[in-house]
DRENKE-459551 format. One record per residue (C-alpha): z, y, x. Coordinates in Angstrom, 1 decimal. Layout:
% residues N
       Z       Y       X
       Z       Y       X
...
This chain:
% residues 439
       Z       Y       X
   -19.2   -58.7   -29.1
   -18.3   -57.4   -25.6
   -14.6   -57.5   -24.6
   -12.6   -54.3   -24.8
   -12.3   -52.5   -21.5
    -8.9   -52.9   -19.9
    -7.3   -49.6   -18.8
    -4.7   -49.2   -16.1
    -1.2   -49.3   -17.5
    -0.2   -45.9   -16.3
    -2.8   -44.1   -18.3
    -1.8   -42.1   -21.4
    -3.7   -43.3   -24.5
    -2.0   -41.4   -27.3
    -4.3   -38.5   -28.2
    -1.5   -36.1   -28.9
     0.3   -36.9   -25.7
    -3.0   -36.5   -23.8
    -3.4   -33.1   -25.3
     0.2   -32.1   -24.5
    -0.3   -33.1   -20.9
    -3.5   -31.2   -20.6
    -1.7   -28.1   -22.0
     0.9   -28.6   -19.3
     3.7   -26.6   -20.9
     7.3   -28.0   -20.6
     8.8   -29.7   -23.7
     6.3   -28.6   -26.3
     4.6   -30.3   -29.2
     1.0   -29.4   -29.9
     0.6   -28.6   -33.6
    -3.1   -28.0   -33.7
    -6.1   -26.5   -31.9
    -9.1   -24.5   -33.1
   -11.9   -23.0   -31.1
   -14.9   -20.6   -31.2
   -17.7   -20.1   -28.7
   -15.5   -17.9   -26.5
   -11.8   -18.7   -27.3
    -9.3   -21.5   -27.9
    -6.4   -21.0   -30.4
    -3.6   -23.5   -29.5
    -0.5   -23.8   -31.7
     2.7   -25.2   -30.2
     6.4   -25.5   -30.9
     9.3   -26.2   -28.6
    11.1   -29.5   -28.5
    14.7   -28.4   -28.5
    18.0   -29.5   -29.9
    19.9   -27.3   -32.3
    21.7   -24.7   -30.2
    25.1   -23.2   -30.5
    25.8   -19.6   -31.2
    25.8   -17.7   -27.9
    28.8   -15.7   -29.1
    31.2   -18.1   -30.8
    29.6   -21.5   -30.0
    29.3   -22.7   -33.6
    26.2   -24.9   -34.2
    23.4   -22.8   -35.6
    21.5   -23.4   -38.8
    17.7   -23.0   -39.2
    16.5   -19.7   -40.6
    12.7   -20.1   -40.4
     9.9   -19.5   -38.0
     8.3   -16.7   -36.1
     4.8   -17.0   -34.7
     4.2   -15.2   -31.3
     0.7   -15.0   -29.9
     0.5   -15.1   -26.1
    -2.4   -15.0   -23.7
    -2.7   -18.1   -21.5
    -4.9   -19.3   -18.7
    -8.5   -20.2   -19.3
    -9.1   -23.7   -20.5
   -12.5   -25.4   -20.3
   -14.2   -22.1   -19.3
   -12.8   -20.3   -22.4
   -10.0   -17.9   -22.9
    -6.8   -19.3   -24.5
    -4.6   -17.8   -27.2
    -1.3   -19.6   -27.4
     0.4   -19.4   -30.8
     4.1   -20.2   -30.2
     5.9   -21.1   -33.4
     9.4   -20.0   -32.4
    12.4   -21.2   -34.4
    14.8   -18.7   -35.9
    18.5   -19.5   -35.9
    21.5   -18.3   -37.8
    25.2   -18.7   -36.9
    27.0   -20.9   -39.4
    30.1   -18.8   -39.1
    29.8   -16.0   -41.6
    32.3   -13.9   -39.7
    30.4   -14.0   -36.5
    28.9   -10.6   -35.5
    25.9   -12.3   -33.8
    23.9   -12.9   -37.0
    20.5   -14.5   -36.2
    18.3   -14.9   -33.2
    15.0   -16.3   -32.1
    14.7   -19.1   -29.6
    13.5   -18.2   -26.0
    12.1   -20.3   -23.2
    11.4   -18.5   -20.0
     9.4   -21.4   -18.7
     6.8   -20.6   -21.3
     7.0   -16.8   -21.4
     9.6   -14.1   -20.8
    10.7   -11.9   -23.6
     8.5    -8.9   -24.3
     5.7   -10.4   -22.2
     2.2   -10.8   -23.8
     1.1   -13.3   -21.1
     2.5   -16.8   -20.6
     4.6   -17.2   -17.5
     1.9   -19.1   -15.7
    -0.8   -16.7   -16.7
     1.3   -13.8   -15.5
     2.0   -15.4   -12.1
    -1.7   -16.1   -11.6
    -2.7   -12.6   -12.6
    -0.1   -11.2   -10.2
    -1.4   -13.2    -7.3
    -5.1   -12.5    -8.1
    -4.5    -8.7    -8.3
    -1.8    -8.3    -5.7
    -2.8   -10.8    -3.0
    -6.5   -11.3    -3.5
    -7.3    -7.7    -4.3
    -9.1    -8.4    -7.6
    -9.2    -5.6   -10.2
    -6.9    -5.6   -13.2
   -10.0    -5.2   -15.5
   -11.7    -8.2   -14.0
    -8.7   -10.5   -14.6
    -8.2    -9.0   -18.1
   -11.8    -9.9   -19.0
   -11.3   -13.4   -17.6
    -8.2   -14.0   -19.7
    -9.6   -12.3   -22.8
    -7.0    -9.5   -23.1
    -6.7    -5.8   -22.5
    -6.1    -4.0   -19.2
    -2.5    -3.0   -20.1
    -1.5    -6.6   -20.8
    -2.4    -7.7   -17.3
    -1.2    -4.6   -15.6
     2.3    -4.8   -17.2
     2.6    -8.4   -16.0
     1.5    -7.5   -12.4
     3.9    -4.6   -12.2
     6.8    -6.6   -13.7
     6.4    -9.7   -11.6
     5.1    -7.9    -8.5
     7.9    -5.3    -8.6
    10.5    -8.1    -8.8
     8.8   -10.0    -5.9
     8.9    -6.8    -3.7
    12.6    -6.3    -4.4
    13.4    -9.8    -3.1
    15.8    -9.5    -0.2
    14.4   -10.2     3.2
    10.9    -8.9     2.6
    11.4    -6.9     5.8
    14.1    -7.4     8.4
    15.2    -5.3    11.4
    12.6    -2.8    12.5
    12.2    -1.9    16.2
     9.3     0.6    15.9
     8.9     2.7    12.7
     5.8     4.7    11.7
     5.4     7.6     9.2
     2.1     9.0     8.0
     0.7    10.5     4.8
    -2.2     9.5     2.5
    -3.6    11.3    -0.5
    -2.5     9.9    -3.8
    -3.8    12.0    -6.6
    -5.8    15.2    -7.1
    -4.4    16.7   -10.3
    -5.2    19.6   -12.6
    -5.0    22.5   -13.4
    -5.6    23.7    -9.8
    -6.8    20.3    -8.4
    -3.8    20.2    -6.1
    -3.7    17.0    -4.0
    -0.5    15.0    -4.1
     0.5    13.0    -1.1
     2.6     9.9    -0.5
     4.3     8.8     2.8
     3.7     5.4     4.2
     6.7     3.8     5.9
     5.4     1.1     8.3
     6.8    -1.4    10.7
     4.5    -0.6    13.6
     5.4    -3.7    15.7
     4.7    -6.2    12.9
     2.0    -4.2    11.1
     3.7    -4.3     7.8
     3.9    -1.7     5.0
     7.6    -1.3     4.2
     7.3     1.2     1.3
     5.5     4.2    -0.2
     7.5     7.3    -1.2
     6.2    10.5    -2.9
     5.4    13.6    -0.8
     4.8    14.0     2.9
     8.2    14.7     4.5
    11.2    16.2     2.8
    13.8    14.4     0.7
    11.9    11.2    -0.4
    11.4     9.6     3.1
    14.8    10.8     4.2
    16.5     9.2     1.2
    14.6     6.0     1.7
    15.7     5.8     5.4
    19.3     6.6     4.5
    19.4     3.9     1.8
    18.6     1.2     4.4
    22.1     1.5     5.9
    23.4     2.6     9.3
    23.0    -0.8    11.0
    19.3    -0.9    10.0
    18.7     2.6    11.3
    20.5     2.0    14.5
    18.1    -0.8    15.3
    15.1     1.5    15.2
    14.3     2.2    18.9
    10.9     4.0    18.5
     9.3     6.1    15.8
     5.6     7.0    15.8
     4.2    10.1    14.1
     1.4    12.5    14.2
     2.2    16.1    15.3
     4.0    16.8    12.0
     7.1    19.0    12.0
     8.1    17.6     8.6
     8.2    14.0     9.8
    10.0    15.1    13.0
    12.7    16.7    10.9
    13.1    13.5     8.9
    13.4    11.3    12.0
    15.8    13.8    13.7
    18.1    13.6    10.6
    17.9     9.8     9.9
    17.3     8.1    13.3
    18.4    10.7    15.9
    18.7     8.0    18.7
    15.1     6.7    18.2
    12.5     7.8    20.7
     9.8     9.7    18.9
     6.2     9.0    20.0
     3.4    11.4    19.3
     0.2     9.4    18.5
    -2.4     9.9    21.3
    -5.3    10.0    18.8
    -3.8    13.0    17.1
    -3.1    14.8    20.4
    -6.7    14.5    21.5
    -7.9    15.3    18.0
    -5.9    18.5    18.2
    -7.7    19.5    21.4
   -11.0    18.7    19.7
   -10.1    20.9    16.8
    -9.4    23.8    19.1
   -12.8    23.4    20.7
   -14.4    23.6    17.2
   -12.4    26.7    16.4
   -13.5    28.4    19.6
   -17.2    27.4    19.0
   -17.2    28.7    15.5
   -15.6    32.0    16.5
   -18.1    32.6    19.4
   -21.0    31.6    17.1
   -20.1    34.4    14.7
   -19.4    36.9    17.4
   -22.8    36.2    19.2
   -25.1    35.5    16.3
   -23.3    37.1    13.3
   -23.6    34.0    11.1
   -22.5    30.4    10.8
   -24.1    27.7    13.0
   -27.7    26.8    12.1
   -29.7    23.8    13.4
   -31.5    25.7    16.1
   -28.5    27.6    17.5
   -27.3    26.3    20.9
   -23.6    26.1    20.0
   -24.4    24.2    16.8
   -26.6    21.8    18.6
   -23.7    21.2    21.1
   -21.0    20.6    18.5
   -21.0    16.7    18.8
   -21.5    16.7    22.6
   -18.4    18.9    23.0
   -16.1    16.4    21.2
   -17.4    13.3    23.1
   -15.5    11.9    26.0
   -17.0    13.1    29.3
   -17.6     9.5    30.6
   -19.6     8.7    27.5
   -21.9    11.7    27.9
   -23.5    10.5    31.1
   -25.5    12.8    33.4
   -28.2    13.5    30.9
   -25.7    14.4    28.1
   -23.6    16.5    30.5
   -26.7    18.5    31.6
   -27.8    19.0    28.0
   -24.3    20.2    27.0
   -23.9    22.7    29.9
   -27.4    24.0    29.2
   -26.6    24.7    25.6
   -23.3    26.4    26.6
   -25.1    28.7    29.1
   -27.5    29.7    26.2
   -24.9    30.2    23.5
   -21.6    30.8    25.2
   -22.0    33.9    27.5
   -18.3    34.5    27.8
   -17.6    30.9    28.8
   -14.8    30.4    26.3
   -16.2    27.3    24.7
   -16.5    25.8    28.2
   -12.8    26.6    28.9
   -11.8    24.8    25.6
   -13.9    21.8    26.6
   -12.2    21.6    30.0
    -8.8    21.8    28.3
    -9.7    18.9    26.0
   -10.7    16.8    29.0
    -7.5    17.7    30.8
    -5.5    16.5    27.7
    -7.4    13.2    27.8
    -6.7    12.8    31.4
    -3.0    12.9    30.6
    -3.3     9.3    29.2
    -4.7     8.1    32.5
    -1.2     8.3    34.1
     0.9     5.2    34.0
     4.5     6.5    34.0
     6.4     9.1    31.9
     7.7    11.1    34.8
     4.1    11.8    36.2
     2.9    12.5    32.7
     5.7    15.0    32.2
     4.8    16.9    35.4
     1.1    16.9    34.3
     1.7    18.2    30.8
     4.1    20.9    32.1
     1.5    22.2    34.5
    -1.3    21.9    31.9
     0.7    23.8    29.3
     1.5    26.5    31.8
    -2.1    26.9    32.7
    -3.4    26.8    29.1
    -1.0    29.5    27.9
    -2.2    32.0    30.5
    -3.3    35.3    28.9
    -6.9    34.9    30.2
    -7.4    31.8    28.0
    -8.9    32.0    24.6
    -6.3    32.3    21.8
    -7.1    28.8    20.4
    -6.5    27.3    23.9
    -3.2    29.2    24.3
    -2.2    27.7    20.9
    -3.0    24.2    22.2
    -0.9    24.9    25.3
     2.1    26.0    23.2
     1.8    22.8    21.1
     1.7    20.6    24.2
     4.8    22.4    25.6
     6.7    22.0    22.3
     5.9    18.3    21.9
     6.0    17.4    25.6
     8.7    14.7    25.2
     7.1    13.0    22.2
     3.6    13.1    23.8
     4.8    11.6    27.1
     7.0     9.0    25.3
     3.8     7.0    24.8
     3.8     6.2    28.6
     7.1     4.5    28.1
     6.4     2.2    25.2
     2.6     2.4    24.4
     3.3     2.4    20.6
     0.8     4.4    18.5
     0.3     5.2    14.9
    -2.7     2.8    14.8
    -0.9     0.2    12.7
     0.2     2.9    10.3
    -3.3     4.1     9.9
    -4.4     0.5     9.4
    -1.9     0.2     6.5
    -3.3     3.5     5.1
    -6.7     1.9     5.1
    -5.5    -1.1     3.1
    -3.8     1.3     0.7
    -7.0     3.2     0.3
    -8.9     0.0    -0.3
    -6.5    -0.8    -3.2
    -7.1     2.7    -4.6
   -10.9     2.4    -4.3
   -10.8    -1.0    -6.1
    -8.8     0.5    -8.9
   -11.0     3.7    -9.0
    -7.9     5.8    -8.4
    -4.3     5.9    -9.8
    -2.4     8.4   -11.9
     0.8     6.4   -12.1
     2.8     6.3    -8.9
     4.7     3.1    -9.8
     1.5     1.2   -10.3
     0.1     2.6    -7.1
     3.2     1.6    -5.1
     3.4    -1.9    -6.5
    -0.3    -2.7    -6.0
    -0.3    -1.3    -2.4
     2.9    -3.2    -1.4
     1.6    -6.4    -2.9
    -1.5    -6.1    -0.8
    -0.2    -4.7     2.5
     3.6    -5.2     2.3
     3.6    -8.9     3.2
     5.8   -10.2     0.4
     6.8   -13.9     0.5
     4.3   -15.3    -2.1
     6.0   -18.7    -2.0
     8.9   -17.1    -3.9
     6.7   -15.8    -6.7
     7.3   -18.9    -8.8
    11.0   -18.3    -8.8
    10.8   -14.6    -9.9
    12.3   -13.3   -13.1
    10.7   -10.0   -14.1
    13.9    -8.4   -15.6
């Protein structure tokens, strides 16, 4: 008979203790295990001394058991249902108002949670940090969508409220993104992204685009935090300008260069469409000269090259007899040339002369409108030459938010939308997730 194999002394050989270690839950005894082709059913109870009454301190007496079924992490490629046989206790003092209670252990699961703590933490990280869908995680754990989403919102929301997620902000950005298109008139609802432009961090999302919600958020940060904001980037939005004027009046507002040039391109398109209708009596068609020139008109002049420039001018001669589209194109290029200057004083002189020229009565009405806008926003537009901050990081955060929305196939609940977006783009400290208590 061959000799018995000698095992290292540190190995666990008791089958029950081996199973308890595999389960990995603190201070529990495994009562039993059953399985099907797709699921494990694990029954446990806590190892705990008889507690005292939380009100009067008298040692409690047993009252029975209550079985709670929780969803746990997968084990061996199968979903796991954890049957926690909780002890019920009664105060031995008949005059105590406490009556009876059920034992709790937050290390296993928090009250009112259908996921174990470790499953909830993993689901929060998978959905919030790795961008997985709630439905995908729910299928993996063998539960429904709401079970996972409730855990992600509870733990993720608590993680986002952890102090120190964002510190002093030097450059602040505001921009809007569409949240929901709702019935009965299919009105689009918007939310405002509040971004730390310098660090590229999404600070928060608030309902609406301008108005009370962003103003209340900024005022809630405290005077010292607001005083540290030196620059604030925005598109040419009067609503956001009013918010910044009220909350951070000492900050230098910077109009985003992309939106300034886009405004000039929009005015070209407005002139082109008006002339198209005046000359041809219909909207642009594929063989109409102005329609064929529509993309060339919005391209930068240096990207056109000689061939592109000759083609564009030929199409304008054919379709723009009054020369108004050509005037709008020259105005757009003059706006672009503004950003070739290196200092704010030169840029201010340039924009003042340009606005004065564009508002001349001989200019098309759309070009005069562009000139008035440049004059009204002259300080914000030329502030870029001082700091070179743009709304680019804010737009990047909006793209991350839209990615979360696409993965989820849209949101109808703003709280879910906010938590999911901030977990993905708000740079929470994921090392603190294991210390989070959801309520």
